[in-house]
C-alpha positions, 0 to 999 in steps of 0.5 A: 500500500502507498504511504500517506503522511497525516498532518497534525490538523487531521489528527486534531480534527479526528479527536476533537469532536467540537471541530467542524471538521471532525466528521470529515476527518473520520470519513476521509481517514476511513476511506483512505485506510483501504489504500494507504498506510498512514504515517506520522512523525515525531514533529506531528506528535509534538504539534498535536500535544501543543494543541490538544493539551489545551483542548483536552488536557496534557494527560488526554493528549499523551493518551492519544499520542500513545494510540497514534504511536501504536497505530501509525507508522512513525518516521523520524528526522535524520541528518539527511532530512536536516540537510534536505530541510536546509536546502529546501528552506534556502531554495524556496526562501522559507521563513518563520513557521513555514520552516516547520512544514518544510521540515515535514516535507524533508522528513517525508522525502528522506523516508520515501513518503510522497503524499500528505493529507492536510487541511492546509494545502497552501502550506505545502504549495511550494513543495508540490513538485516534490510531494502530492498534496491530498486536501481534506476539503476538495475544491 
């Protein structure tokens, strides 16, 4: 099966029943699960903890993280992904918080993951020549 990186916002919507995107995230992940292996990174889990520790609690966020860790394939940063991150940032003039999205792409490339599911497709537009962007909300 093809690997699909799941962006943090999708994980937040999945567990946050108050999100207007909760149902859509559930349906989309269910539909894609037949044809894809879901992948996340340690950065995804840190970002999830930052958001969900406020929404539910730190304990609740870590409980979910343990579930993700056991149910999703984990990919990791490496020296190679760090070098790719620096190259991508320089080549594309990436600054500020966009450097975190650039790091996701670098980690994906290093781990041979070519697709990302996100509700923020514009965050990854600069990299659409390198990865396929699967938007949560289709145009």
